[in-house]
All heavy atoms as a GROMACS GRO file, in nm:
protein
  556
    1LEU      N    1   0.898  -0.606   1.527
    1LEU     CA    2   0.878  -0.758   1.532
    1LEU      C    3   0.766  -0.793   1.443
    1LEU      O    4   0.785  -0.892   1.363
    1LEU     CB    5   0.836  -0.793   1.677
    1LEU     CG    6   0.825  -0.943   1.703
    1LEU    CD1    7   0.957  -1.013   1.679
    1LEU    CD2    8   0.783  -0.959   1.847
    2PHE      N    9   0.661  -0.718   1.427
    2PHE     CA   10   0.546  -0.756   1.347
    2PHE      C   11   0.554  -0.698   1.206
    2PHE      O   12   0.475  -0.721   1.125
    2PHE     CB   13   0.412  -0.721   1.409
    2PHE     CG   14   0.386  -0.801   1.526
    2PHE    CD1   15   0.428  -0.771   1.658
    2PHE    CD2   16   0.315  -0.928   1.521
    2PHE    CE1   17   0.403  -0.853   1.764
    2PHE    CE2   18   0.288  -1.008   1.623
    2PHE     CZ   19   0.334  -0.977   1.749
    3PHE      N   20   0.656  -0.618   1.184
    3PHE     CA   21   0.686  -0.559   1.049
    3PHE      C   22   0.829  -0.578   1.013
    3PHE      O   23   0.898  -0.484   0.990
    3PHE     CB   24   0.652  -0.407   1.055
    3PHE     CG   25   0.507  -0.379   1.083
    3PHE    CD1   26   0.461  -0.368   1.211
    3PHE    CD2   27   0.420  -0.374   0.974
    3PHE    CE1   28   0.328  -0.345   1.231
    3PHE    CE2   29   0.288  -0.353   0.987
    3PHE     CZ   30   0.240  -0.343   1.126
    4PRO      N   31   0.863  -0.704   0.992
    4PRO     CA   32   1.011  -0.736   0.952
    4PRO      C   33   1.041  -0.675   0.819
    4PRO      O   34   0.962  -0.671   0.727
    4PRO     CB   35   1.015  -0.887   0.951
    4PRO     CG   36   0.879  -0.940   0.941
    4PRO     CD   37   0.788  -0.820   0.998
    5ASP      N   38   1.166  -0.628   0.810
    5ASP     CA   39   1.219  -0.570   0.689
    5ASP      C   40   1.315  -0.665   0.614
    5ASP      O   41   1.425  -0.680   0.649
    5ASP     CB   42   1.289  -0.436   0.710
    5ASP     CG   43   1.331  -0.368   0.585
    5ASP    OD1   44   1.312  -0.416   0.474
    5ASP    OD2   45   1.375  -0.251   0.599
    6HIS      N   46   1.257  -0.743   0.522
    6HIS     CA   47   1.330  -0.849   0.444
    6HIS      C   48   1.432  -0.782   0.356
    6HIS      O   49   1.537  -0.855   0.323
    6HIS     CB   50   1.236  -0.937   0.373
    6HIS     CG   51   1.165  -1.028   0.468
    6HIS    ND1   52   1.205  -1.142   0.510
    6HIS    CD2   53   1.034  -1.010   0.514
    6HIS    CE1   54   1.128  -1.202   0.583
    6HIS    NE2   55   1.010  -1.123   0.593
    7ASP      N   56   1.423  -0.654   0.304
    7ASP     CA   57   1.510  -0.595   0.220
    7ASP      C   58   1.641  -0.557   0.294
    7ASP      O   59   1.747  -0.572   0.238
    7ASP     CB   60   1.449  -0.474   0.153
    7ASP     CG   61   1.335  -0.511   0.063
    7ASP    OD1   62   1.337  -0.628   0.003
    7ASP    OD2   63   1.241  -0.433   0.044
    8THR      N   64   1.634  -0.509   0.406
    8THR     CA   65   1.743  -0.448   0.480
    8THR      C   66   1.818  -0.565   0.555
    8THR      O   67   1.939  -0.554   0.561
    8THR     CB   68   1.701  -0.341   0.587
    8THR    OG1   69   1.624  -0.242   0.516
    8THR    CG2   70   1.817  -0.283   0.656
    9ASP      N   71   1.738  -0.655   0.620
    9ASP     CA   72   1.804  -0.754   0.703
    9ASP      C   73   1.729  -0.893   0.683
    9ASP      O   74   1.649  -0.925   0.766
    9ASP     CB   75   1.799  -0.717   0.849
    9ASP     CG   76   1.869  -0.809   0.943
    9ASP    OD1   77   1.931  -0.908   0.897
    9ASP    OD2   78   1.851  -0.796   1.068
   10PRO      N   79   1.758  -0.961   0.579
   10PRO     CA   80   1.672  -1.081   0.556
   10PRO      C   81   1.690  -1.189   0.677
   10PRO      O   82   1.586  -1.241   0.707
   10PRO     CB   83   1.745  -1.139   0.426
   10PRO     CG   84   1.810  -1.026   0.366
   10PRO     CD   85   1.853  -0.938   0.474
   11ASP      N   86   1.791  -1.210   0.730
   11ASP     CA   87   1.803  -1.315   0.827
   11ASP      C   88   1.739  -1.264   0.958
   11ASP      O   89   1.658  -1.340   1.022
   11ASP     CB   90   1.958  -1.348   0.862
   11ASP     CG   91   2.028  -1.414   0.752
   11ASP    OD1   92   1.954  -1.484   0.674
   11ASP    OD2   93   2.147  -1.395   0.741
   12GLY      N   94   1.758  -1.142   0.992
   12GLY     CA   95   1.680  -1.077   1.109
   12GLY      C   96   1.538  -1.084   1.085
   12GLY      O   97   1.462  -1.109   1.181
   13ALA      N   98   1.502  -1.050   0.973
   13ALA     CA   99   1.354  -1.041   0.930
   13ALA      C  100   1.286  -1.187   0.944
   13ALA      O  101   1.182  -1.193   0.999
   13ALA     CB  102   1.331  -0.984   0.796
   14ALA      N  103   1.367  -1.283   0.896
   14ALA     CA  104   1.305  -1.417   0.906
   14ALA      C  105   1.288  -1.459   1.048
   14ALA      O  106   1.179  -1.521   1.090
   14ALA     CB  107   1.399  -1.516   0.836
   15PHE      N  108   1.383  -1.424   1.134
   15PHE     CA  109   1.373  -1.462   1.278
   15PHE      C  110   1.257  -1.386   1.343
   15PHE      O  111   1.177  -1.439   1.415
   15PHE     CB  112   1.506  -1.432   1.343
   15PHE     CG  113   1.502  -1.456   1.490
   15PHE    CD1  114   1.490  -1.601   1.526
   15PHE    CD2  115   1.506  -1.362   1.583
   15PHE    CE1  116   1.497  -1.631   1.668
   15PHE    CE2  117   1.496  -1.405   1.728
   15PHE     CZ  118   1.497  -1.536   1.765
   16ALA      N  119   1.244  -1.252   1.314
   16ALA     CA  120   1.137  -1.166   1.368
   16ALA      C  121   1.001  -1.221   1.323
   16ALA      O  122   0.913  -1.226   1.407
   16ALA     CB  123   1.161  -1.027   1.318
   17GLU      N  124   0.990  -1.264   1.199
   17GLU     CA  125   0.870  -1.321   1.147
   17GLU      C  126   0.824  -1.447   1.226
   17GLU      O  127   0.708  -1.462   1.267
   17GLU     CB  128   0.885  -1.350   1.001
   17GLU     CG  129   0.759  -1.404   0.929
   17GLU     CD  130   0.790  -1.433   0.781
   17GLU    OE1  131   0.823  -1.329   0.710
   17GLU    OE2  132   0.761  -1.545   0.737
   18LEU      N  133   0.918  -1.533   1.247
   18LEU     CA  134   0.897  -1.645   1.327
   18LEU      C  135   0.854  -1.614   1.465
   18LEU      O  136   0.755  -1.674   1.524
   18LEU     CB  137   1.011  -1.737   1.332
   18LEU     CG  138   1.048  -1.814   1.210
   18LEU    CD1  139   1.180  -1.891   1.224
   18LEU    CD2  140   0.937  -1.909   1.171
   19ARG      N  141   0.919  -1.512   1.529
   19ARG     CA  142   0.882  -1.473   1.664
   19ARG      C  143   0.739  -1.414   1.669
   19ARG      O  144   0.658  -1.443   1.759
   19ARG     CB  145   0.983  -1.376   1.718
   19ARG     CG  146   1.116  -1.443   1.756
   19ARG     CD  147   1.220  -1.345   1.810
   19ARG     NE  148   1.162  -1.274   1.930
   19ARG     CZ  149   1.202  -1.141   1.963
   19ARG    NH1  150   1.288  -1.086   1.882
   19ARG    NH2  151   1.152  -1.086   2.058
   20ALA      N  152   0.712  -1.324   1.576
   20ALA     CA  153   0.577  -1.278   1.560
   20ALA      C  154   0.468  -1.385   1.548
   20ALA      O  155   0.368  -1.376   1.614
   20ALA     CB  156   0.573  -1.173   1.446
   21LYS      N  157   0.490  -1.479   1.464
   21LYS     CA  158   0.394  -1.582   1.436
   21LYS      C  159   0.375  -1.660   1.567
   21LYS      O  160   0.259  -1.709   1.593
   21LYS     CB  161   0.437  -1.676   1.322
   21LYS     CG  162   0.420  -1.598   1.185
   21LYS     CD  163   0.466  -1.703   1.077
   21LYS     CE  164   0.437  -1.646   0.945
   21LYS     NZ  165   0.449  -1.745   0.836
   22HIS      N  166   0.486  -1.684   1.645
   22HIS     CA  167   0.473  -1.753   1.764
   22HIS      C  168   0.386  -1.681   1.855
   22HIS      O  169   0.297  -1.743   1.940
   22HIS     CB  170   0.608  -1.785   1.829
   22HIS     CG  171   0.614  -1.855   1.954
   22HIS    ND1  172   0.587  -2.003   1.961
   22HIS    CD2  173   0.630  -1.813   2.082
   22HIS    CE1  174   0.603  -2.024   2.082
   22HIS    NE2  175   0.620  -1.919   2.166
   23ILE      N  176   0.400  -1.557   1.871
   23ILE     CA  177   0.317  -1.473   1.958
   23ILE      C  178   0.168  -1.480   1.913
   23ILE      O  179   0.078  -1.499   1.986
   23ILE     CB  180   0.358  -1.324   1.964
   23ILE    CG1  181   0.493  -1.321   2.034
   23ILE    CG2  182   0.258  -1.235   2.023
   23ILE    CD1  183   0.570  -1.189   2.023
   24CYS      N  184   0.148  -1.467   1.781
   24CYS     CA  185   0.016  -1.472   1.730
   24CYS      C  186  -0.062  -1.605   1.761
   24CYS      O  187  -0.174  -1.608   1.779
   24CYS     CB  188   0.017  -1.450   1.574
   24CYS     SG  189   0.046  -1.284   1.523
   25ALA      N  190   0.027  -1.708   1.755
   25ALA     CA  191  -0.037  -1.844   1.782
   25ALA      C  192  -0.113  -1.858   1.912
   25ALA      O  193  -0.203  -1.935   1.937
   25ALA     CB  194   0.070  -1.955   1.763
   26THR      N  195  -0.071  -1.774   2.022
   26THR     CA  196  -0.130  -1.774   2.143
   26THR      C  197  -0.220  -1.664   2.168
   26THR      O  198  -0.285  -1.653   2.285
   26THR     CB  199  -0.032  -1.775   2.247
   26THR    OG1  200   0.044  -1.654   2.247
   26THR    CG2  201   0.075  -1.896   2.237
   27CYS      N  202  -0.241  -1.586   2.074
   27CYS     CA  203  -0.329  -1.466   2.085
   27CYS      C  204  -0.475  -1.494   2.087
   27CYS      O  205  -0.525  -1.559   1.988
   27CYS     CB  206  -0.296  -1.361   1.984
   27CYS     SG  207  -0.389  -1.206   2.002
   28PRO      N  208  -0.554  -1.448   2.181
   28PRO     CA  209  -0.699  -1.477   2.182
   28PRO      C  210  -0.776  -1.397   2.069
   28PRO      O  211  -0.891  -1.442   2.050
   28PRO     CB  212  -0.750  -1.428   2.327
   28PRO     CG  213  -0.645  -1.324   2.359
   28PRO     CD  214  -0.518  -1.373   2.297
   29VAL      N  215  -0.724  -1.294   2.014
   29VAL     CA  216  -0.793  -1.226   1.909
   29VAL      C  217  -0.736  -1.255   1.769
   29VAL      O  218  -0.753  -1.177   1.677
   29VAL     CB  219  -0.802  -1.077   1.933
   29VAL    CG1  220  -0.882  -1.049   2.058
   29VAL    CG2  221  -0.671  -1.010   1.946
   30ARG      N  222  -0.664  -1.360   1.755
   30ARG     CA  223  -0.594  -1.402   1.630
   30ARG      C  224  -0.690  -1.396   1.515
   30ARG      O  225  -0.662  -1.329   1.406
   30ARG     CB  226  -0.524  -1.526   1.639
   30ARG     CG  227  -0.451  -1.566   1.509
   30ARG     CD  228  -0.376  -1.696   1.541
   30ARG     NE  229  -0.296  -1.739   1.422
   30ARG     CZ  230  -0.338  -1.832   1.337
   30ARG    NH1  231  -0.441  -1.917   1.371
   30ARG    NH2  232  -0.266  -1.859   1.233
   31ALA      N  233  -0.796  -1.468   1.518
   31ALA     CA  234  -0.897  -1.467   1.408
   31ALA      C  235  -0.948  -1.338   1.372
   31ALA      O  236  -0.956  -1.304   1.247
   31ALA     CB  237  -1.006  -1.571   1.439
   32ALA      N  238  -0.986  -1.258   1.465
   32ALA     CA  239  -1.037  -1.126   1.446
   32ALA      C  240  -0.933  -1.038   1.370
   32ALA      O  241  -0.965  -0.962   1.280
   32ALA     CB  242  -1.096  -1.062   1.565
   33CYS      N  243  -0.816  -1.046   1.420
   33CYS     CA  244  -0.699  -0.968   1.361
   33CYS      C  245  -0.680  -1.010   1.217
   33CYS      O  246  -0.666  -0.924   1.127
   33CYS     CB  247  -0.575  -0.994   1.445
   33CYS     SG  248  -0.424  -0.918   1.398
   34LEU      N  249  -0.680  -1.141   1.186
   34LEU     CA  250  -0.651  -1.191   1.054
   34LEU      C  251  -0.771  -1.138   0.964
   34LEU      O  252  -0.760  -1.097   0.863
   34LEU     CB  253  -0.651  -1.341   1.055
   34LEU     CG  254  -0.630  -1.401   0.922
   34LEU    CD1  255  -0.512  -1.355   0.837
   34LEU    CD2  256  -0.624  -1.562   0.942
   35ASP      N  257  -0.896  -1.152   1.014
   35ASP     CA  258  -1.011  -1.108   0.932
   35ASP      C  259  -1.008  -0.965   0.897
   35ASP      O  260  -1.032  -0.921   0.791
   35ASP     CB  261  -1.144  -1.143   1.012
   35ASP     CG  262  -1.175  -1.279   1.021
   35ASP    OD1  263  -1.113  -1.370   0.954
   35ASP    OD2  264  -1.267  -1.315   1.104
   36ALA      N  265  -0.967  -0.881   0.996
   36ALA     CA  266  -0.955  -0.737   0.975
   36ALA      C  267  -0.845  -0.710   0.876
   36ALA      O  268  -0.862  -0.616   0.797
   36ALA     CB  269  -0.932  -0.670   1.115
   37ALA      N  270  -0.738  -0.776   0.881
   37ALA     CA  271  -0.622  -0.747   0.792
   37ALA      C  272  -0.660  -0.784   0.652
   37ALA      O  273  -0.630  -0.713   0.564
   37ALA     CB  274  -0.494  -0.823   0.838
   38ILE      N  275  -0.736  -0.893   0.642
   38ILE     CA  276  -0.783  -0.933   0.504
   38ILE      C  277  -0.882  -0.838   0.454
   38ILE      O  278  -0.876  -0.800   0.339
   38ILE     CB  279  -0.831  -1.075   0.507
   38ILE    CG1  280  -0.714  -1.177   0.523
   38ILE    CG2  281  -0.911  -1.117   0.377
   38ILE    CD1  282  -0.758  -1.324   0.537
   39ALA      N  283  -0.977  -0.798   0.536
   39ALA     CA  284  -1.076  -0.698   0.489
   39ALA      C  285  -1.024  -0.564   0.448
   39ALA      O  286  -1.071  -0.509   0.351
   39ALA     CB  287  -1.184  -0.684   0.606
   40ARG      N  288  -0.913  -0.528   0.515
   40ARG     CA  289  -0.859  -0.386   0.472
   40ARG      C  290  -0.737  -0.407   0.382
   40ARG      O  291  -0.676  -0.304   0.345
   40ARG     CB  292  -0.817  -0.298   0.590
   40ARG     CG  293  -0.777  -0.348   0.713
   40ARG     CD  294  -0.730  -0.243   0.808
   40ARG     NE  295  -0.610  -0.296   0.866
   40ARG     CZ  296  -0.615  -0.372   0.977
   40ARG    NH1  297  -0.734  -0.405   1.034
   40ARG    NH2  298  -0.511  -0.417   1.030
   41ARG      N  299  -0.720  -0.530   0.346
   41ARG     CA  300  -0.612  -0.560   0.243
   41ARG      C  301  -0.472  -0.506   0.295
   41ARG      O  302  -0.407  -0.441   0.221
   41ARG     CB  303  -0.642  -0.514   0.115
   41ARG     CG  304  -0.763  -0.588   0.054
   41ARG     CD  305  -0.793  -0.542  -0.088
   41ARG     NE  306  -0.916  -0.611  -0.129
   41ARG     CZ  307  -0.975  -0.589  -0.245
   41ARG    NH1  308  -0.924  -0.507  -0.326
   41ARG    NH2  309  -1.086  -0.659  -0.271
   42GLU      N  310  -0.446  -0.530   0.418
   42GLU     CA  311  -0.323  -0.481   0.484
   42GLU      C  312  -0.206  -0.538   0.399
   42GLU      O  313  -0.193  -0.653   0.374
   42GLU     CB  314  -0.314  -0.535   0.621
   42GLU     CG  315  -0.196  -0.485   0.702
   42GLU     CD  316  -0.202  -0.331   0.718
   42GLU    OE1  317  -0.304  -0.294   0.768
   42GLU    OE2  318  -0.102  -0.268   0.699
   43ARG      N  319  -0.119  -0.442   0.360
   43ARG     CA  320  -0.002  -0.482   0.263
   43ARG      C  321   0.126  -0.502   0.346
   43ARG      O  322   0.227  -0.538   0.279
   43ARG     CB  323   0.016  -0.366   0.167
   43ARG     CG  324  -0.105  -0.343   0.072
   43ARG     CD  325  -0.174  -0.455   0.011
   43ARG     NE  326  -0.080  -0.559  -0.046
   43ARG     CZ  327  -0.111  -0.674  -0.064
   43ARG    NH1  328  -0.222  -0.739  -0.017
   43ARG    NH2  329  -0.022  -0.760  -0.112
   44HIS      N  330   0.136  -0.473   0.466
   44HIS     CA  331   0.261  -0.497   0.537
   44HIS      C  332   0.235  -0.570   0.673
   44HIS      O  333   0.138  -0.548   0.733
   44HIS     CB  334   0.331  -0.366   0.559
   44HIS     CG  335   0.350  -0.284   0.434
   44HIS    ND1  336   0.462  -0.324   0.350
   44HIS    CD2  337   0.289  -0.185   0.381
   44HIS    CE1  338   0.455  -0.237   0.250
   44HIS    NE2  339   0.350  -0.152   0.265
   45GLY      N  340   0.335  -0.645   0.721
   45GLY     CA  341   0.332  -0.692   0.855
   45GLY      C  342   0.267  -0.826   0.868
   45GLY      O  343   0.211  -0.892   0.784
   46ILE      N  344   0.279  -0.876   0.993
   46ILE     CA  345   0.218  -0.997   1.032
   46ILE      C  346   0.096  -0.969   1.105
   46ILE      O  347   0.088  -0.896   1.208
   46ILE     CB  348   0.310  -1.076   1.140
   46ILE    CG1  349   0.456  -1.089   1.077
   46ILE    CG2  350   0.265  -1.213   1.170
   46ILE    CD1  351   0.464  -1.181   0.956
   47PHE      N  352  -0.016  -1.023   1.060
   47PHE     CA  353  -0.147  -1.002   1.116
   47PHE      C  354  -0.216  -1.137   1.132
   47PHE      O  355  -0.210  -1.204   1.036
   47PHE     CB  356  -0.228  -0.903   1.040
   47PHE     CG  357  -0.186  -0.765   1.052
   47PHE    CD1  358  -0.099  -0.722   0.965
   47PHE    CD2  359  -0.236  -0.682   1.148
   47PHE    CE1  360  -0.057  -0.579   0.970
   47PHE    CE2  361  -0.199  -0.545   1.159
   47PHE     CZ  362  -0.104  -0.498   1.063
   48GLY      N  363  -0.270  -1.170   1.252
   48GLY     CA  364  -0.339  -1.290   1.254
   48GLY      C  365  -0.251  -1.416   1.238
   48GLY      O  366  -0.291  -1.518   1.197
   49GLY      N  367  -0.118  -1.393   1.246
   49GLY     CA  368  -0.020  -1.500   1.224
   49GLY      C  369   0.024  -1.524   1.084
   49GLY      O  370   0.095  -1.632   1.058
   50LEU      N  371  -0.029  -1.435   1.000
   50LEU     CA  372   0.017  -1.462   0.850
   50LEU      C  373   0.078  -1.338   0.795
   50LEU      O  374   0.057  -1.228   0.824
   50LEU     CB  375  -0.112  -1.489   0.773
   50LEU     CG  376  -0.196  -1.615   0.804
   50LEU    CD1  377  -0.304  -1.633   0.711
   50LEU    CD2  378  -0.109  -1.739   0.801
   51THR      N  379   0.175  -1.367   0.700
   51THR     CA  380   0.238  -1.261   0.627
   51THR      C  381   0.156  -1.201   0.517
   51THR      O  382   0.046  -1.269   0.499
   51THR     CB  383   0.366  -1.308   0.558
   51THR    OG1  384   0.326  -1.404   0.454
   51THR    CG2  385   0.469  -1.375   0.651
   52THR      N  386   0.183  -1.107   0.458
   52THR     CA  387   0.108  -1.049   0.344
   52THR      C  388   0.079  -1.154   0.233
   52THR      O  389  -0.027  -1.171   0.196
   52THR     CB  390   0.176  -0.923   0.294
   52THR    OG1  391   0.200  -0.829   0.382
   52THR    CG2  392   0.090  -0.862   0.175
   53ALA      N  393   0.184  -1.224   0.195
   53ALA     CA  394   0.162  -1.322   0.088
   53ALA      C  395   0.081  -1.440   0.140
   53ALA      O  396  -0.006  -1.483   0.061
   53ALA     CB  397   0.308  -1.384   0.055
   54GLU      N  398   0.091  -1.481   0.256
   54GLU     CA  399   0.010  -1.587   0.316
   54GLU      C  400  -0.138  -1.538   0.314
   54GLU      O  401  -0.229  -1.616   0.288
   54GLU     CB  402   0.054  -1.628   0.450
   54GLU     CG  403   0.188  -1.700   0.447
   54GLU     CD  404   0.256  -1.709   0.580
   54GLU    OE1  405   0.221  -1.639   0.674
   54GLU    OE2  406   0.337  -1.802   0.591
   55ARG      N  407  -0.163  -1.420   0.368
   55ARG     CA  408  -0.300  -1.358   0.366
   55ARG      C  409  -0.352  -1.351   0.221
   55ARG      O  410  -0.471  -1.374   0.202
   55ARG     CB  411  -0.298  -1.217   0.428
   55ARG     CG  412  -0.278  -1.214   0.578
   55ARG     CD  413  -0.308  -1.086   0.646
   55ARG     NE  414  -0.234  -0.977   0.596
   55ARG     CZ  415  -0.110  -0.943   0.629
   55ARG    NH1  416  -0.037  -1.010   0.717
   55ARG    NH2  417  -0.046  -0.832   0.576
   56ASP      N  418  -0.277  -1.311   0.130
   56ASP     CA  419  -0.318  -1.297  -0.014
   56ASP      C  420  -0.364  -1.436  -0.058
   56ASP      O  421  -0.469  -1.444  -0.128
   56ASP     CB  422  -0.206  -1.251  -0.099
   56ASP     CG  423  -0.189  -1.088  -0.079
   56ASP    OD1  424  -0.272  -1.029  -0.016
   56ASP    OD2  425  -0.089  -1.042  -0.137
   57ARG      N  426  -0.282  -1.533  -0.033
   57ARG     CA  427  -0.326  -1.677  -0.067
   57ARG      C  428  -0.449  -1.725  -0.008
   57ARG      O  429  -0.541  -1.778  -0.078
   57ARG     CB  430  -0.209  -1.773  -0.056
   57ARG     CG  431  -0.096  -1.754  -0.140
   57ARG     CD  432   0.002  -1.876  -0.137
   57ARG     NE  433   0.065  -1.887   0.003
   57ARG     CZ  434   0.180  -1.824   0.036
   57ARG    NH1  435   0.235  -1.734  -0.058
   57ARG    NH2  436   0.234  -1.829   0.154
   58LEU      N  437  -0.466  -1.693   0.115
   58LEU     CA  438  -0.581  -1.736   0.193
   58LEU      C  439  -0.707  -1.664   0.137
   58LEU      O  440  -0.811  -1.715   0.112
   58LEU     CB  441  -0.573  -1.707   0.338
   58LEU     CG  442  -0.689  -1.729   0.426
   58LEU    CD1  443  -0.731  -1.873   0.419
   58LEU    CD2  444  -0.659  -1.685   0.577
   59ALA      N  445  -0.694  -1.524   0.116
   59ALA     CA  446  -0.799  -1.445   0.059
   59ALA      C  447  -0.843  -1.502  -0.081
   59ALA      O  448  -0.970  -1.513  -0.109
   59ALA     CB  449  -0.764  -1.293   0.060
   60ALA      N  450  -0.749  -1.536  -0.152
   60ALA     CA  451  -0.782  -1.589  -0.294
   60ALA      C  452  -0.862  -1.720  -0.279
   60ALA      O  453  -0.951  -1.751  -0.346
   60ALA     CB  454  -0.649  -1.602  -0.381
   61ALA      N  455  -0.812  -1.811  -0.199
   61ALA     CA  456  -0.873  -1.938  -0.169
   61ALA      C  457  -1.013  -1.918  -0.118
   61ALA      O  458  -1.111  -1.987  -0.162
   61ALA     CB  459  -0.792  -2.020  -0.073
   62LEU      N  460  -1.037  -1.828  -0.031
   62LEU     CA  461  -1.173  -1.798   0.022
   62LEU      C  462  -1.257  -1.746  -0.082
   62LEU      O  463  -1.379  -1.788  -0.098
   62LEU     CB  464  -1.159  -1.699   0.140
   62LEU     CG  465  -1.097  -1.756   0.273
   62LEU    CD1  466  -1.077  -1.651   0.370
   62LEU    CD2  467  -1.173  -1.880   0.328
   63ALA      N  468  -1.210  -1.660  -0.161
   63ALA     CA  469  -1.290  -1.602  -0.276
   63ALA      C  470  -1.328  -1.712  -0.372
   63ALA      O  471  -1.438  -1.718  -0.424
   63ALA     CB  472  -1.210  -1.496  -0.340
   64LYS      N  473  -1.236  -1.800  -0.404
   64LYS     CA  474  -1.262  -1.904  -0.495
   64LYS      C  475  -1.367  -2.004  -0.442
   64LYS      O  476  -1.458  -2.044  -0.517
   64LYS     CB  477  -1.135  -1.987  -0.529
   64LYS     CG  478  -1.145  -2.086  -0.640
   64LYS     CD  479  -1.000  -2.144  -0.670
   64LYS     CE  480  -1.007  -2.237  -0.784
   64LYS     NZ  481  -0.875  -2.286  -0.824
   65ARG      N  482  -1.357  -2.028  -0.313
   65ARG     CA  483  -1.454  -2.112  -0.244
   65ARG      C  484  -1.594  -2.053  -0.254
   65ARG      O  485  -1.696  -2.118  -0.282
   65ARG     CB  486  -1.417  -2.148  -0.104
   65ARG     CG  487  -1.507  -2.240  -0.029
   65ARG     CD  488  -1.476  -2.262   0.121
   65ARG     NE  489  -1.331  -2.310   0.128
   65ARG     CZ  490  -1.262  -2.302   0.232
   65ARG    NH1  491  -1.316  -2.248   0.344
   65ARG    NH2  492  -1.139  -2.354   0.236
   66ALA      N  493  -1.601  -1.923  -0.226
   66ALA     CA  494  -1.734  -1.852  -0.228
   66ALA      C  495  -1.788  -1.848  -0.367
   66ALA      O  496  -1.907  -1.869  -0.388
   66ALA     CB  497  -1.708  -1.707  -0.180
   67GLN      N  498  -1.704  -1.836  -0.471
   67GLN     CA  499  -1.749  -1.836  -0.602
   67GLN      C  500  -1.794  -1.971  -0.651
   67GLN      O  501  -1.907  -1.980  -0.718
   67GLN     CB  502  -1.629  -1.803  -0.704
   67GLN     CG  503  -1.661  -1.800  -0.844
   67GLN     CD  504  -1.550  -1.751  -0.940
   67GLN    OE1  505  -1.431  -1.770  -0.894
   67GLN    NE2  506  -1.572  -1.713  -1.046
   68ARG      N  507  -1.738  -2.079  -0.597
   68ARG     CA  508  -1.788  -2.220  -0.627
   68ARG      C  509  -1.925  -2.239  -0.560
   68ARG      O  510  -2.019  -2.294  -0.618
   68ARG     CB  511  -1.699  -2.318  -0.585
   68ARG     CG  512  -1.578  -2.339  -0.674
   68ARG     CD  513  -1.500  -2.468  -0.634
   68ARG     NE  514  -1.446  -2.452  -0.494
   68ARG     CZ  515  -1.330  -2.462  -0.466
   68ARG    NH1  516  -1.234  -2.483  -0.547
   68ARG    NH2  517  -1.290  -2.442  -0.334
   69ARG      N  518  -1.941  -2.181  -0.434
   69ARG     CA  519  -2.072  -2.202  -0.360
   69ARG      C  520  -2.178  -2.126  -0.442
   69ARG      O  521  -2.294  -2.169  -0.450
   69ARG     CB  522  -2.058  -2.149  -0.228
   69ARG     CG  523  -1.973  -2.242  -0.130
   69ARG     CD  524  -1.980  -2.191   0.010
   69ARG     NE  525  -1.898  -2.274   0.094
   69ARG     CZ  526  -1.839  -2.245   0.204
   69ARG    NH1  527  -1.862  -2.111   0.251
   69ARG    NH2  528  -1.768  -2.328   0.267
   70ARG      N  529  -2.145  -2.004  -0.490
   70ARG     CA  530  -2.246  -1.931  -0.564
   70ARG      C  531  -2.288  -2.003  -0.690
   70ARG      O  532  -2.404  -2.000  -0.734
   70ARG     CB  533  -2.195  -1.794  -0.598
   70ARG     CG  534  -2.190  -1.695  -0.478
   70ARG     CD  535  -2.175  -1.551  -0.515
   70ARG     NE  536  -2.042  -1.533  -0.577
   70ARG     CZ  537  -1.925  -1.516  -0.514
   70ARG    NH1  538  -1.928  -1.496  -0.383
   70ARG    NH2  539  -1.809  -1.491  -0.576
   71ALA      N  540  -2.197  -2.066  -0.754
   71ALA     CA  541  -2.215  -2.144  -0.886
   71ALA      C  542  -2.310  -2.264  -0.859
   71ALA      O  543  -2.390  -2.294  -0.946
   71ALA     CB  544  -2.091  -2.186  -0.938
   72VAL      N  545  -2.297  -2.330  -0.739
   72VAL     CA  546  -2.375  -2.441  -0.706
   72VAL      C  547  -2.516  -2.402  -0.675
   72VAL      O  548  -2.613  -2.468  -0.699
   72VAL     CB  549  -2.306  -2.522  -0.597
   72VAL    CG1  550  -2.395  -2.639  -0.552
   72VAL    CG2  551  -2.164  -2.581  -0.650
   73ALA      N  552  -2.528  -2.287  -0.606
   73ALA     CA  553  -2.663  -2.244  -0.558
   73ALA      C  554  -2.756  -2.202  -0.654
   73ALA      O  555  -2.749  -2.191  -0.766
   73ALA     CB  556  -2.641  -2.132  -0.463
   0.00000   0.00000   0.00000
């Protein structure tokens, strides 16, 4: 469920991804899970309610924000 295979079964994987994200939305440790996945650069699966691509975009945005803060300081 949390590791959908888009190559083998694209439709089933899309449904599994939605189900996993729905579960994550109610999880009390969602933020910690997401932080840990970003910190270890997890390359597969749904963690903290985000896919690998979504985590990559979030990590890039956070890095860019931190860079701007350092430039202002």
